C-alpha positions as CSV (number, residue, x, y, z in Angstrom):
1,M,-0.1,-0.2,0.1
2,F,1.4,3.3,-1.0
3,K,1.9,6.3,1.8
4,T,0.8,9.5,0.8
5,T,0.4,13.3,2.7
6,P,-2.2,15.4,2.8
7,L,-0.9,17.5,-0.2
8,A,-0.1,14.2,-2.1
9,A,-3.5,13.3,-2.1
10,A,-5.0,17.3,-2.3
11,L,-2.8,17.8,-5.4
12,T,-3.8,14.3,-6.9
13,A,-7.2,15.1,-6.9
14,V,-6.8,18.4,-8.4
15,F,-5.5,16.6,-11.3
16,A,-7.8,14.0,-11.5
17,V,-10.3,16.6,-12.2
18,S,-8.2,18.3,-14.7
19,L,-6.7,15.0,-16.6
20,P,-10.0,14.5,-18.3
21,A,-9.7,18.1,-20.0
22,F,-6.4,17.7,-21.0
23,A,-7.1,14.2,-22.6
24,Q,-9.8,16.3,-24.9
25,Q,-6.8,18.4,-26.5
26,E,-4.2,17.4,-28.9
27,V,-2.2,15.7,-26.5
28,S,1.0,15.1,-27.4
29,D,3.9,15.1,-25.6
30,D,7.8,15.8,-25.0
31,R,10.7,15.6,-23.1
32,Q,10.1,17.9,-20.7
33,A,9.3,15.4,-18.4
34,Q,10.8,15.5,-15.3
35,P,11.2,13.4,-12.2
36,Q,12.0,9.1,-11.3
37,A,12.7,7.2,-9.0
38,L,16.0,8.3,-6.7
39,D,17.2,7.4,-3.6
40,R,17.6,10.5,-1.1
41,V,21.6,11.1,-2.1
42,E,23.1,14.7,-2.8
43,V,25.4,14.1,-6.1
44,R,27.7,16.9,-6.3
45,G,28.9,17.8,-10.1
46,R,32.6,16.5,-9.8
47,Q,31.6,13.3,-8.9
48,A,29.7,12.2,-11.7
49,T,28.9,12.4,-15.6
50,E,26.5,14.9,-16.9
51,T,24.8,12.2,-18.3
52,E,24.8,10.3,-14.9
53,L,23.6,13.5,-13.5
54,R,20.9,13.9,-15.5
55,R,19.5,10.3,-15.1
56,R,19.8,10.5,-11.2
57,Q,17.3,14.3,-11.3
58,P,14.0,14.1,-9.6
59,V,12.7,15.9,-12.6
60,A,13.9,15.7,-16.3
61,K,16.7,18.0,-17.1
62,Q,19.4,18.0,-19.1
63,I,23.1,19.2,-17.8
64,Y,26.1,20.5,-19.7
65,G,29.7,20.6,-18.0
66,R,33.5,22.0,-18.9
67,D,33.4,19.5,-21.1
68,D,30.7,21.5,-23.9
69,L,31.6,24.7,-22.3
70,D,35.2,24.5,-23.1
71,K,35.4,22.1,-26.3
72,Y,35.0,24.9,-29.0
73,G,37.0,27.7,-27.3
74,D,34.2,29.9,-27.0
75,T,34.0,33.4,-25.4
76,Q,30.4,33.8,-25.7
77,L,27.9,31.3,-24.4
78,S,25.4,31.9,-26.7
79,D,27.9,29.6,-29.6
80,V,27.8,27.1,-26.8
81,L,24.4,27.3,-25.9
82,K,23.5,27.3,-30.3
83,R,25.1,23.3,-30.3
84,L,22.8,22.1,-27.7
85,P,19.7,20.0,-28.5
86,G,16.6,21.8,-28.9
87,I,18.1,25.2,-28.5
88,N,18.4,27.9,-30.8
89,V,20.1,31.0,-30.9
90,S,18.7,34.4,-33.1
91,G,19.3,37.6,-32.8
92,G,21.0,37.1,-29.3
93,Q,17.7,35.5,-27.6
94,L,17.7,31.7,-26.8
95,R,14.7,29.9,-28.0
96,M,13.7,26.6,-26.8
97,R,11.2,24.0,-29.2
98,G,11.1,26.6,-31.8
99,L,9.3,29.1,-29.5
100,G,10.4,32.7,-29.3
101,G,12.6,34.1,-26.7
102,A,10.3,34.8,-24.2
103,Y,8.8,31.8,-23.5
104,T,12.4,30.5,-22.6
105,Q,13.3,31.7,-19.0
106,I,16.6,32.6,-18.0
107,L,18.2,32.3,-14.9
108,V,21.4,33.0,-13.3
109,N,22.0,30.5,-10.0
110,G,18.6,29.4,-9.8
111,E,17.9,33.8,-10.1
112,Q,16.0,35.9,-12.7
113,A,18.7,37.1,-15.4
114,P,19.4,41.0,-14.7
115,P,16.9,43.4,-17.3
116,G,19.1,43.7,-20.4
117,F,21.0,41.0,-19.9
118,S,22.7,39.0,-22.7
119,L,24.5,35.4,-23.6
120,D,26.9,37.6,-25.8
121,N,27.6,39.3,-22.4
122,L,28.7,35.9,-20.2
123,N,32.1,34.2,-21.3
124,P,32.0,30.4,-20.6
125,A,34.7,30.3,-18.9
126,Q,32.9,32.0,-15.4
127,V,30.0,29.0,-15.8
128,E,30.4,25.6,-13.5
129,R,27.2,24.0,-15.4
130,L,24.2,24.8,-17.4
131,E,20.8,23.4,-16.4
132,V,17.8,22.9,-19.0
133,T,14.4,21.9,-17.9
134,K,11.6,22.0,-20.6
135,A,8.3,21.3,-18.0
136,P,8.3,24.1,-15.1
137,T,9.4,22.9,-11.2
138,A,7.7,24.5,-7.8
139,D,10.7,25.7,-6.7
140,Q,11.5,27.9,-9.7
141,S,8.8,30.9,-11.4
142,A,6.3,29.0,-14.1
143,Q,7.1,31.7,-16.4
144,A,8.6,28.9,-19.1
145,I,6.2,28.2,-21.3
146,A,9.2,26.7,-23.1
147,G,11.5,25.8,-20.7
148,T,14.2,27.2,-18.4
149,L,18.1,27.5,-18.9
150,N,19.6,27.7,-15.3
151,I,23.3,29.2,-15.1
152,I,25.5,28.1,-12.6
153,L,28.2,30.3,-12.0
154,K,31.4,29.0,-11.2
155,D,32.1,27.5,-7.1
156,A,35.3,27.5,-5.3
157,P,37.6,24.1,-6.6
158,R,38.4,21.5,-4.6
159,V,42.3,21.8,-5.3
160,V,43.8,25.2,-6.3
161,Q,43.4,26.5,-9.8
162,K,45.4,28.9,-11.8
163,D,43.9,29.1,-15.4
164,L,45.0,32.1,-17.9
165,R,43.3,32.2,-21.3
166,L,44.2,34.4,-24.2
167,G,43.1,34.5,-27.2
168,L,42.9,36.3,-30.7
169,A,40.1,36.0,-33.4
170,Y,38.7,37.8,-36.8
171,N,36.1,38.4,-38.3
172,A,36.5,41.8,-40.4
173,E,38.7,44.7,-40.5
174,R,41.4,43.7,-38.2
175,P,41.8,40.9,-35.4
176,V,40.4,41.2,-31.7
177,V,41.4,39.9,-28.1
178,N,40.2,37.7,-25.2
179,G,41.6,36.5,-22.1
180,G,40.5,35.1,-18.9
181,F,41.9,34.3,-15.5
182,T,40.4,32.5,-13.1
183,Y,41.7,31.6,-9.5
184,G,40.2,28.9,-6.8
185,D,41.1,27.7,-3.6
186,R,39.8,26.4,-0.1
187,K,41.5,27.3,3.0
188,G,40.4,27.0,6.4
189,G,37.0,26.5,5.6
190,I,36.8,29.3,3.0
191,G,36.4,28.8,-0.4
192,L,37.2,30.9,-3.0
193,V,37.0,31.4,-6.8
194,L,37.8,34.3,-8.9
195,P,37.0,34.1,-12.5
196,I,37.8,37.2,-15.0
197,S,36.8,37.9,-18.4
198,F,37.8,40.2,-20.6
199,Y,36.4,40.8,-24.7
200,Q,36.3,41.8,-27.9
201,W,34.0,41.7,-30.6
202,R,34.4,43.5,-34.6
203,V,32.3,41.8,-37.0
204,Q,30.7,42.9,-40.5
205,A,27.6,41.7,-42.1
206,D,26.5,42.6,-45.9
207,T,22.9,44.4,-45.8
208,A,20.2,44.4,-48.3
209,S,16.3,45.6,-47.7
210,E,13.1,46.3,-50.1
211,R,10.1,47.6,-49.4
212,F,7.0,47.6,-51.5
213,T,4.1,50.1,-50.9
214,P,1.7,49.9,-54.1
215,S,-0.9,50.7,-51.9
216,Q,0.0,53.7,-50.5
217,T,-1.8,56.8,-50.7
218,L,0.6,59.7,-49.8
219,P,1.0,62.3,-53.0
220,Q,4.9,62.4,-52.9
221,G,5.4,59.3,-50.3
222,T,7.9,56.0,-52.1
223,R,6.3,53.3,-53.8
224,R,9.6,51.1,-53.5
225,R,12.8,51.4,-51.6
226,V,15.9,49.1,-52.3
227,S,19.1,49.6,-49.9
228,E,22.1,47.9,-50.1
229,G,25.6,48.7,-47.7
230,E,27.1,47.3,-44.9
231,D,27.2,46.9,-41.1
232,I,29.8,46.8,-38.7
233,P,29.3,46.1,-34.9
234,F,32.2,46.7,-32.5
235,G,33.0,46.9,-29.0
236,R,34.4,45.6,-25.5
237,G,34.0,44.2,-22.0
238,F,34.6,42.9,-19.5
239,N,32.6,40.5,-16.6
240,V,33.9,39.0,-12.9
241,S,32.1,37.4,-11.0
242,P,33.8,36.6,-7.5
243,R,32.6,33.5,-4.9
244,V,32.8,33.2,-1.4
245,S,31.9,30.5,0.6
246,W,32.3,29.8,4.5
247,K,31.6,26.0,6.0
248,L,30.2,27.6,9.5
249,G,29.3,23.8,10.6
250,D,29.4,20.4,9.0
251,D,25.8,20.8,7.4
252,E,26.2,25.2,7.6
253,T,27.3,27.0,5.0
254,L,27.4,30.8,4.2
255,T,28.0,32.1,0.6
256,L,28.1,35.4,-1.2
257,Q,27.9,35.6,-4.8
258,G,28.9,38.8,-6.8
259,F,28.3,39.0,-10.7
260,F,29.8,41.9,-12.7
261,V,29.4,42.8,-16.4
262,S,30.2,46.1,-18.0
263,N,30.3,46.5,-22.1
264,R,30.5,49.5,-24.0
265,F,29.7,48.8,-28.2
266,R,29.7,51.0,-31.3
267,N,28.2,50.3,-34.4
268,R,28.7,51.7,-38.0
269,G,26.8,51.3,-40.8
270,D,26.7,52.7,-44.0
271,A,24.1,52.0,-47.0
272,A,23.6,53.2,-50.9
273,V,19.6,53.7,-51.6
274,T,17.0,54.3,-54.3
275,E,13.5,55.3,-53.6
276,D,11.1,55.4,-56.2
277,V,8.7,58.2,-55.7
278,V,5.1,57.6,-56.3
279,D,4.9,61.4,-58.2
280,P,5.4,60.9,-61.7
281,A,6.8,64.5,-62.0
282,A,9.2,64.0,-59.4
283,A,12.5,61.9,-60.3
284,D,13.7,59.1,-58.1
285,R,15.5,59.9,-55.2
286,A,19.6,58.2,-54.6
287,F,21.7,58.9,-51.8
288,I,23.9,57.3,-48.8
289,E,22.6,56.5,-46.0
290,R,24.5,56.6,-42.3
291,T,24.3,55.2,-39.2
292,R,26.0,55.8,-36.5
293,N,24.7,53.8,-33.4
294,Q,26.9,53.4,-29.4
295,G,26.3,53.2,-25.9
296,T,27.0,51.2,-22.9
297,F,25.4,48.1,-20.7
298,S,26.7,47.1,-17.5
299,A,25.0,45.0,-14.7
300,S,26.0,43.9,-11.0
301,R,24.5,41.6,-8.4
302,L,25.4,40.6,-5.5
303,S,24.0,37.5,-3.5
304,L,24.1,35.9,0.4
305,Q,23.0,32.8,0.9
306,Y,22.4,30.8,3.8
307,N,21.9,26.5,3.7
308,N,21.6,24.3,6.9
309,R,21.0,21.0,7.6
310,F,19.7,20.9,10.9
311,D,19.7,16.8,10.7
312,E,19.1,14.2,8.5
313,D,15.3,14.9,7.5
314,R,15.5,19.0,7.9
315,K,17.3,21.8,5.9
316,V,17.1,25.4,5.1
317,E,18.1,27.9,2.3
318,L,18.0,31.5,3.3
319,R,18.9,33.7,-0.2
320,A,19.1,37.9,-0.5
321,Q,19.8,39.6,-3.3
322,A,20.3,43.2,-4.5
323,G,21.3,44.3,-8.2
324,R,21.9,47.4,-10.3
325,G,22.1,48.3,-14.0
326,G,21.7,50.1,-16.9
327,A,22.4,51.1,-20.7
328,D,22.2,54.1,-22.6
329,F,22.5,54.9,-26.1
330,D,23.3,57.6,-28.7
331,F,21.8,56.7,-32.5
332,D,22.6,58.9,-35.5
333,Y,21.1,58.4,-38.9
334,Q,21.7,60.8,-41.8
335,A,20.4,60.6,-45.2
336,G,20.6,63.6,-47.7
337,A,19.3,66.7,-46.2
338,L,17.6,64.4,-43.1
339,N,19.6,64.2,-39.5
340,R,17.9,62.3,-36.5
341,R,19.3,61.6,-33.9
342,T,17.8,59.3,-31.0
343,T,19.3,59.3,-27.6
344,G,18.2,57.3,-24.5
345,E,19.1,56.1,-21.1
346,G,18.0,53.3,-18.6
347,R,18.2,52.2,-15.2
348,N,17.3,49.3,-13.4
349,G,17.2,48.0,-9.7
350,N,16.2,44.5,-8.0
351,V,16.0,43.6,-4.5
352,S,14.6,40.0,-3.9
353,L,14.3,38.0,-0.7
354,T,13.4,33.9,-0.7
355,G,13.0,31.0,2.0
356,K,13.3,27.4,1.0
357,Y,12.4,24.6,4.1
358,S,12.6,21.1,2.7
359,Q,11.7,18.0,5.5
360,Y,11.3,14.1,5.1
361,W,8.3,12.7,5.9
362,G,8.6,9.2,6.0
363,E,10.7,6.8,4.6
364,D,8.8,8.1,1.1
365,H,8.0,12.0,1.3
366,T,10.3,15.1,0.8
367,I,8.4,18.2,1.2
368,T,9.8,21.4,0.7
369,T,8.0,24.8,0.9
370,G,9.3,28.1,0.0
371,V,8.2,32.0,-0.7
372,E,10.0,34.8,-2.7
373,L,9.5,38.3,-2.9
374,E,10.9,40.5,-5.3
375,R,11.2,44.7,-6.6
376,R,12.4,45.4,-10.0
377,T,12.2,49.5,-11.0
378,R,13.2,50.8,-14.7
379,D,13.6,54.6,-14.9
380,E,14.1,55.5,-18.8
381,Q,13.9,58.6,-21.0
382,R,14.8,58.8,-24.7
383,R,14.4,61.2,-27.2
384,T,14.1,61.5,-30.9
385,V,15.2,65.1,-32.4
386,Q,15.0,65.2,-36.3
387,N,16.3,68.3,-38.0
388,G,16.4,70.1,-35.1
389,V,12.8,69.1,-34.1
390,D,10.7,67.3,-31.5
391,L,9.7,63.9,-33.3
392,L,6.9,63.5,-31.0
393,P,6.4,66.5,-29.0
394,G,5.0,66.5,-25.5
395,F,7.0,63.3,-24.9
396,E,10.5,62.9,-26.3
397,G,12.9,63.7,-23.7
398,Q,10.2,63.1,-20.5
399,P,11.0,60.2,-18.3
400,F,8.8,57.1,-17.5
401,D,9.4,54.5,-14.9
402,A,7.8,51.4,-14.2
403,T,7.6,48.9,-10.9
404,I,7.4,45.1,-10.8
405,T,6.7,43.4,-7.4
406,R,6.9,39.7,-8.0
407,T,5.7,37.6,-4.9
408,A,5.4,33.4,-5.0
409,A,4.4,30.6,-2.9
410,Y,5.0,27.1,-3.3
411,V,4.7,23.7,-1.8
412,Q,6.3,20.5,-3.4
413,D,6.3,16.8,-2.4
414,E,8.6,14.3,-3.6
415,W,7.4,11.1,-3.2
416,E,9.0,7.7,-3.7
417,I,6.5,5.5,-4.6
418,N,8.2,2.1,-4.6
419,K,11.7,1.4,-6.7
420,Q,10.0,1.4,-10.0
421,W,8.0,4.5,-9.4
422,S,8.3,8.3,-8.3
423,A,6.4,11.3,-8.5
424,Y,6.5,15.2,-7.9
425,V,3.9,16.9,-7.1
426,G,3.7,20.9,-6.7
427,L,1.7,23.7,-6.3
428,R,2.9,27.1,-7.2
429,N,1.0,30.7,-6.8
430,E,2.6,33.9,-8.0
431,R,1.3,37.0,-8.2
432,I,3.0,40.4,-10.5
433,R,2.2,44.0,-10.4
434,V,3.5,46.4,-12.6
435,Q,2.6,50.0,-11.8
436,S,4.3,52.9,-14.6
437,E,4.3,56.8,-14.1
438,G,5.5,59.1,-16.9
439,T,3.9,60.8,-19.8
440,G,1.6,58.6,-22.0
441,S,3.0,55.3,-19.6
442,S,1.1,55.9,-16.5
443,F,-0.7,52.4,-15.7
444,T,-1.4,49.7,-13.3
445,S,-1.4,46.1,-14.2
446,S,-1.8,42.5,-12.1
447,S,-1.9,39.5,-12.9
448,N,-2.0,36.1,-10.5
449,V,-1.4,32.7,-11.7
450,L,-1.7,29.4,-9.9
451,T,0.4,26.4,-11.6
452,P,-0.2,23.3,-10.4
453,L,2.5,20.5,-11.3
454,L,2.6,16.8,-11.4
455,H,6.2,14.7,-12.8
456,L,6.3,11.0,-12.8
457,N,9.2,8.5,-13.2
458,Y,8.8,4.9,-14.3
459,K,12.1,2.5,-14.3
460,F,11.0,-0.7,-16.2
461,D,13.6,-2.2,-14.0
462,P,14.4,-1.1,-10.4
463,K,18.0,-2.1,-10.7
464,G,18.1,-0.6,-14.7
465,R,19.3,2.5,-15.9
466,D,16.2,3.2,-18.8
467,L,13.5,5.0,-17.7
468,I,9.7,6.9,-19.0
469,R,9.4,10.2,-17.2
470,A,5.7,12.4,-18.0
471,S,4.6,15.4,-16.8
472,L,1.3,17.6,-16.8
473,T,2.0,21.3,-15.6
474,R,0.3,24.5,-15.9
475,S,3.3,27.6,-17.1
476,Y,2.8,31.4,-18.4
477,K,4.2,33.9,-19.6
478,A,3.7,37.4,-18.5
479,P,3.6,40.5,-20.9
480,D,6.9,42.8,-20.3
481,V,6.8,46.2,-19.7
482,Q,7.8,47.6,-23.2
483,Q,4.2,45.4,-24.2
484,L,2.0,47.1,-21.4
485,I,3.1,51.1,-21.6
486,A,0.9,52.8,-23.8
487,R,3.5,55.6,-24.9
488,P,4.1,55.8,-28.6
489,T,6.9,55.2,-31.0
490,I,6.8,56.9,-34.0
491,N,8.0,55.0,-37.1
492,T,11.0,57.4,-38.6
493,D,10.1,56.5,-42.4
494,Y,7.3,58.9,-42.4
495,P,6.5,62.4,-40.2
496,T,3.6,62.7,-38.3
497,N,1.8,64.3,-40.4
498,G,1.5,62.1,-42.9
499,T,0.1,58.8,-43.6
500,N,2.5,55.6,-43.3
501,T,2.1,52.2,-44.3
502,T,1.8,48.6,-43.4
503,T,5.1,48.2,-43.8
504,A,6.6,50.9,-41.2
505,P,3.5,51.1,-38.4
506,D,3.9,53.2,-35.3
507,R,4.0,51.3,-32.2
508,V,2.4,51.3,-28.7
509,G,1.8,49.2,-26.0
510,N,-1.3,47.5,-24.3
511,P,-1.7,48.2,-20.6
512,N,-4.8,45.8,-20.6
513,L,-2.8,42.3,-21.8
514,K,-3.1,39.4,-19.7
515,P,-0.1,37.0,-18.9
516,E,-0.7,34.0,-21.9
517,L,-1.2,30.6,-20.2
518,A,-0.3,27.2,-21.0
519,T,-1.2,23.3,-19.8
520,G,1.5,21.1,-21.2
521,L,1.8,17.4,-21.3
522,D,5.1,15.5,-21.9
523,I,6.4,12.0,-21.9
524,A,10.2,11.3,-23.0
525,W,11.7,8.0,-22.7
526,E,14.9,7.8,-21.9
527,A,17.9,4.9,-22.3
528,Y,21.6,5.1,-20.7
529,L,24.0,3.2,-22.0
530,S,26.7,0.8,-19.8
531,G,29.6,3.0,-21.9
532,G,28.1,6.5,-20.9
533,G,26.2,7.2,-23.9
534,M,22.2,7.5,-24.0
535,V,19.0,8.2,-26.1
536,S,16.4,10.2,-25.6
537,V,13.1,10.5,-27.4
538,S,10.0,12.8,-26.2
539,V,7.2,14.1,-27.2
540,F,5.0,17.3,-25.8
541,H,2.1,19.5,-26.3
542,R,1.2,22.8,-25.2
543,R,-2.2,24.7,-25.4
544,I,-1.9,28.1,-24.8
545,T,-4.5,30.9,-24.3
546,G,-4.8,34.5,-24.0
547,L,-1.8,34.2,-26.9
548,I,0.0,37.3,-27.2
549,R,0.5,38.9,-31.1
550,S,1.2,42.4,-32.6
551,G,-2.3,43.3,-34.4
552,L,-2.4,46.4,-36.8
553,A,-4.8,48.6,-37.5
554,L,-5.7,52.2,-39.4
555,Q,-6.1,54.2,-36.4
556,T,-7.2,57.8,-35.7
557,V,-4.4,59.0,-32.9
558,P,-3.5,61.8,-30.9
559,W,-0.1,62.2,-31.6
560,A,-0.7,63.0,-35.8
561,S,-3.7,64.8,-37.7
562,A,-4.3,61.9,-40.2
563,P,-5.3,58.5,-39.6
564,R,-2.1,56.1,-39.4
565,W,-1.3,52.3,-39.3
566,V,-0.6,51.5,-35.6
567,A,0.7,48.1,-34.2
568,M,-0.3,47.2,-30.9
569,P,0.3,43.6,-28.5
570,I,-3.3,41.9,-28.2
571,N,-4.7,38.7,-26.8
572,L,-5.8,36.3,-29.0
573,S,-8.1,33.3,-27.6
574,R,-5.8,30.1,-27.9
575,A,-3.3,27.9,-29.6
576,S,-1.7,24.9,-29.1
577,T,2.1,23.7,-30.4
578,T,2.6,19.9,-30.4
579,G,6.2,18.5,-31.0
580,M,8.8,15.8,-31.1
581,E,12.6,15.8,-30.0
582,F,15.0,13.2,-30.5
583,E,18.7,12.8,-28.9
584,V,21.8,10.8,-28.9
585,K,24.9,10.7,-28.1
586,G,27.9,8.2,-27.1
587,R,31.2,6.9,-28.0
588,A,31.0,5.2,-32.2
589,G,31.9,1.8,-31.1
590,E,28.7,2.0,-28.4
591,L,26.2,3.4,-31.1
592,M,27.6,1.4,-33.8
593,P,29.6,-1.3,-33.1
594,S,29.0,-3.1,-36.4
595,L,31.2,-0.1,-37.5
596,F,33.7,1.3,-35.4
597,E,35.7,-0.3,-32.8
598,P,34.9,0.0,-29.7
599,T,38.7,1.4,-28.3
600,L,38.0,4.2,-30.9
601,A,37.9,7.8,-29.5
602,L,35.4,9.3,-31.2
603,N,32.3,10.4,-29.9
604,L,29.1,11.1,-32.2
605,R,25.8,13.0,-31.1
606,A,22.9,13.9,-33.3
607,A,19.3,15.7,-32.1
608,L,16.1,16.1,-34.4
609,S,13.1,18.5,-33.3
610,V,9.9,18.7,-35.5
611,Y,7.4,21.3,-34.3
612,T,4.1,22.0,-35.8
613,S,1.8,24.9,-34.1
614,K,-1.9,26.3,-34.3
615,V,-3.4,29.9,-33.3
616,K,-7.1,29.6,-33.5
617,D,-7.5,33.5,-34.5
618,V,-5.7,33.3,-37.6
619,P,-7.0,31.4,-40.7
620,G,-4.2,28.8,-42.1
621,P,-2.7,27.6,-43.6
622,D,1.0,28.1,-41.9
623,N,-0.4,29.5,-38.8
624,R,2.0,28.7,-36.4
625,L,3.4,30.4,-33.8
626,E,5.8,33.1,-34.5
627,Q,9.4,31.9,-34.6
628,Q,8.8,28.2,-34.3
629,Q,10.2,26.2,-37.4
630,P,8.9,23.0,-38.5
631,W,12.1,21.2,-38.0
632,S,15.9,21.6,-36.7
633,L,18.9,19.2,-37.1
634,S,22.2,19.0,-35.3
635,L,24.8,16.6,-35.5
636,G,28.4,16.9,-33.7
637,A,31.4,14.4,-33.6
638,D,34.5,14.9,-31.7
639,Y,37.6,12.6,-32.2
640,R,41.0,12.8,-30.3
641,M,44.2,11.5,-32.7
642,K,46.5,8.3,-30.9
643,S,49.2,8.9,-32.5
644,L,49.7,12.8,-32.1
645,P,47.7,15.2,-28.5
646,V,45.4,16.4,-30.9
647,S,41.4,16.3,-30.6
648,L,39.3,17.7,-33.5
649,G,35.7,18.7,-33.6
650,V,33.0,19.4,-35.6
651,S,29.3,20.6,-35.3
652,V,27.0,21.3,-38.0
653,N,23.4,23.1,-37.3
654,L,20.2,23.2,-39.5
655,T,16.6,24.6,-39.9
656,P,15.0,25.0,-42.9
657,E,12.9,27.9,-44.4
658,Y,8.9,28.2,-43.7
659,E,6.5,30.5,-43.3
660,V,4.3,31.9,-40.9
661,Q,0.7,33.4,-41.2
662,Q,1.1,36.4,-38.5
663,T,-2.6,38.0,-39.1
664,E,-5.1,38.1,-41.3
665,L,-3.2,40.6,-43.5
666,Q,0.3,39.7,-42.5
667,R,2.8,36.8,-43.8
668,L,6.2,36.3,-42.4
669,T,8.8,34.1,-44.5
670,T,11.5,33.4,-42.6
671,G,15.0,31.9,-44.7
672,Q,16.6,28.4,-44.0
673,A,19.8,28.7,-41.4
674,R,22.8,26.7,-41.2
675,G,25.8,26.8,-39.2
676,I,29.2,24.8,-39.2
677,D,31.2,25.1,-36.2
678,A,35.0,23.2,-35.7
679,F,37.6,23.1,-33.6
680,A,41.2,21.5,-33.4
681,M,42.6,21.1,-29.9
682,W,46.5,20.5,-29.0
683,N,47.5,19.7,-25.7
684,L,51.4,20.8,-26.0
685,S,51.7,19.8,-22.5
686,K,50.2,18.6,-19.3
687,I,49.2,22.8,-18.9
688,D,49.5,24.2,-22.0
689,T,46.8,24.0,-24.6
690,L,46.5,25.5,-28.2
691,R,43.0,25.5,-29.7
692,L,41.9,26.9,-33.4
693,S,38.1,27.2,-33.8
694,V,36.0,28.2,-36.6
695,N,32.1,29.3,-36.3
696,G,29.5,30.0,-39.0
697,L,31.1,28.5,-41.2
698,A,28.8,27.8,-45.0
699,Q,26.1,30.3,-43.1
700,P,23.7,31.5,-46.0
701,A,22.3,34.5,-45.7
702,N,19.7,35.4,-42.9
703,R,16.5,36.5,-45.0
704,N,13.1,37.3,-43.9
705,T,10.2,38.5,-45.7
706,T,6.7,40.4,-44.4
707,A,3.7,40.6,-47.1
708,F,0.9,42.1,-46.7
709,A,-3.1,40.9,-48.3
710,N,-3.0,44.6,-50.0
711,G,0.6,44.0,-52.1
712,D,2.9,46.0,-49.7
713,F,5.6,43.1,-48.4
714,S,9.2,44.1,-46.8
715,R,12.2,42.1,-47.5
716,N,15.4,42.3,-45.3
717,E,18.9,40.7,-45.9
718,R,22.0,39.6,-43.7
719,Q,24.8,38.1,-44.3
720,G,27.4,37.6,-41.6
721,S,31.1,35.7,-42.4
722,P,32.8,33.1,-40.2
723,W,34.4,34.4,-37.1
724,W,38.0,33.0,-36.3
725,S,39.4,32.2,-33.4
726,L,43.1,30.7,-31.8
727,N,43.3,30.2,-27.9
728,W,45.9,29.4,-25.9
729,E,45.6,28.1,-22.1
730,H,47.8,27.6,-19.0
731,K,46.9,25.8,-15.7
732,F,49.9,27.2,-13.6
């Protein structure tokens, strides 16, 4: 007879009521499943491989350690992530399961990443490991419809560590440098690690765009606009993430974690532009378009954490955190007699308190409860001046601010039913309140989401490795502040006293937006091979209500005398997405013994993901979720030579061209994506390593085309170049 707690019994009843409704949906499944029947053993990162750690997790979780982080000598974390199964990085945004970046939650040491944080700002050398979960858990925010990436920063090593890394990289014009130093040690109950990294970037891309507006009614307007040029972003930055831990007792620790990042950037763009005007009496215009953009970004955070295990059955974790950060920019645009300058700055603040208490209940249950309190502030102002005159009088230069207050409480039960079955049952309630003040931005918005969670694990053999994971969860995506603020942003292609077009609308927020809610079902089969390899097949289904999309309409607006096309985010009724993800990795001799010798030092990996989705309020075909590709494929191989101390590796990522019907009026076509990365590493000695790598070989141009029902369309193209780098690493 199974033993149950009141919590488990109550939540089981909740899901018993909910299950029939889920069964009526287009139920497919995924690999976000999460728990499994496990012994109560604390597994530390260096005591097992990442594959073994993954198998032992109570919920489905992919873990990537130093091998994946160091392999290609990357200086940006985004380059590591783009090679991981089920993950894409586009324009600096992390996407899981093909869903847009806003659907994926990014955490740093279990806390929300700082506002404005970019994956390009963090050097992989500062990271201990990456944890990827595809279904939410009660002890983390459920703002993770696609999944969660938790970036765990480096902890103090068990032995003295002094590593130096220096690198030289090239993409355009001239080489740039990067480097870092990590010091770590433990003495007298105090552990210290100090990773420091600095980096530069300079890249170049050829750009082309075309806009055609046959439906335009401007008497002096532009029917077709064609542009060809180049864009050169460059800059420099550094980051530091010191960590100090004190061992106060056998089971009592105090940890101070710092995190600081700062960078300066500049963008230079020049393009030749030709405009075909509507007025037959006027000649076509040809001119040089010049853009210059510069700015800074910085973020700092300090976290103090206290852990205490009172006895074998009880433990507590308390954390206090405070952070500050901000950015400023200065964008200058010149085209013939037109001169437009946009300047702005934003400052962010963050304070949070969290507490978690866990206790064993009998022989089969671990009950955990916790609370979270967080307050974020955002102060911002921007100004656009065109030929010496404010573009939007009454708004330009006026400050506006927002305060976000988040409170959450949760309870969960990790239940070891028997040697084959285990369960994770949780309930989380999260409330978010946004209050904004300023010209055109005053509003108050609040949302409250209750998220029940159920994860199950089944082991075919109590002593075996293979298992099935299943999850039934609720998650959500809250609208961000920029989507809520009703303050207008004028499209700068047209003056405020004229009629703009569908291809270049003004934009305004919607303070009445509600969160998107998603119910999800995930099922995964995981097979762990004796030689350390693994095979995983998973399916998932998400049903989303209150989907946020950008609506487009011709409106009478207070900032112009004539009606203008305006884009505004709105809640649609419903959407659904279903997918399958396949992953395999291991030694070639273990995966394909008939083709390769067991002793061959060749590791292989492959991942195939297939996705489909539908948006109810948008007519088909191709009424899929935005940015979700139909499929993606990644392949990789690493080989260590016997005759020389040399290792080689290659990784290939592919996604096809696809179309999305965004609204009844608007259709988006996204071009195919392809990337080939490779490295060669030479172990010069036991303490010195030389690594040559290249990212982005054979990549096609990044293309997208937006077409409208009235014949308007816009097309953009960006062609980048490979990034070559040479790195030397020395261990003292």
